[in-house]
N, C-alpha and C positions, 0 to 999 in steps of 0.2 A: 483375855482370850477372845471375847466377843469383838472388842475393838480392833484387834489384829485381823480377824477374819473380815470385818466390815471394811477395813482399809484395803485389804487385799482384793476384795470384791470390787471396790470402787476403782482401784487402779486397773484391774482386769477389764472392767466395763469401759473405762475411758480409752484404754489402749485398743480394745476391739472396735469401739466406735470410731476411733481415729483411723484404724486400718481400713474400715469399711468406707469411710469418706475420703480417704487419701490424706496427703500431707496438709491439705488446706484446713483440716480441722484444728491443727496446732499452730497455724500461721496467724500472725496478728492481722487485724483488719487492714492495716496499711500495706502489709505484704500481699494479701490475697486480692485486694482490689486496688489496682494501680489507677490513681486519679490522673488522667491526662487532660491537658487543657484542650477544650473543644476549639475547632477551627472557627475563627470569627465569622459570624453570619450563618453558621450551621445550626441545625435544630437544637443541638446540645448547648449552644452558646446562649446563656440566659442574661448575660450582662449587656447593657447598652454601652455604647462608646463612652458616654458621659459617666456611667457607673464605674466602668473599668478605669478611666483616668482619675476619678475621684478616689477610688480604692487605692490606686497606686500612691497618691499623695498621702493618704492617711496611714497606710500600712508600711510604706517603704521610704517615703521621702522626708517625712517630718521626724525630728528627734523629739525627745521627751519635753523639751522646752518650746516646741513649735517652730524651730529653725529648720530650714531646708538643708538636708544633708547632701554633700557632694557637689555643691554649687561652685562654679568658677566665677568669683565675684568680678574679676577684671573683665572677663568675656561678657558677663551679664551686664556690666556697665556699658560696654560698647554696643551690645544688642539693644539695650534700653534706649541709648541715644539715637540709634538708627530707626527703631520701630515705635517707641513709646513717646519720646521727647516731643515730636511734632504736636501732639495733642496735650500731653500731660506736663510739659515743661521740663527743664533740666533737673529740677529737684523733685518732680512729681507732685508739686503743690499748685498746679494751675486750676484743678477742680477740687472742690470741697464735696466729699461724699455724704457728709452729715446734714441733717435738716438744719435750718437757720437757728433753731432754738437749742441745738446741742453744740458741744465742743467741736470745732472743726476736725475733720478726718480726711487725710490725704492718702496717696498710694502707700507711703511708708507705714502709716498707721494700719491700713487695711492688710498689708502684707505681714505685719507683725502680729496684729490682734485678731485677724479673721482670714487666715490663709486659705481655708476652703473656698470662701467667696472670691478672693483674689485669684486663686488658681482656676476656678471655674470660668471667671470672666476672661482671663488671659487665654484659656484654651478654647472656649466656646463663644466668646463675645458677649455683648449686652445690647440687643437691638433697641431697647428703650433709650439708651444713651449713645446710639450709633457707634458702638465699639465693635471693631472687627474681631473675628475669631482667628486665632493663630495656630490652631491645632494642625491645619494642613499647610501652613506657611513656614513654620519653624519646627526644627526637630525637638524631640523630648528633651534632649540635653540642653538645647538652647533655651527652652522654656524654664527648665530648672535653674539655669544660670540667671535668667532675668528675675525669677522669683527670689533667688538668693540675694541678688543686688537690691531688689526692691525693699527687702527687709532692712537695708542699711540707710534708706532714705529718711529724711526728717518727717 
């Protein structure tokens, strides 16, 4: 009898509380607070351009094996030959990124084994190595295609 009364009182209390607060008392957090993406550059935008592009890579573009999802390899090859080949060579092996005492590492190795570094350098360049930034030169889709093709290089 005591438990029935306590349960009834609890239901009555929650219902009254909900009526006083309105429907929001029973809505989930995701329903009551709509998370809208802030306008880039606005006070609510806390991600830098670099952070946003790197988060896109990690959370949307890489599959569980570290491969770029949705890349058009044929178009990536064409774009690589137009934009990257002059400095990196046809097969991406013109520059060794590893120190002399380590196993050689080329673009294909970097794209497969260290995509975050590869992605950052393609997007934002590398002033120490005189590499141009492509974030304002190529579309996101073109950069995705280049990254996908680079993973096929030796």
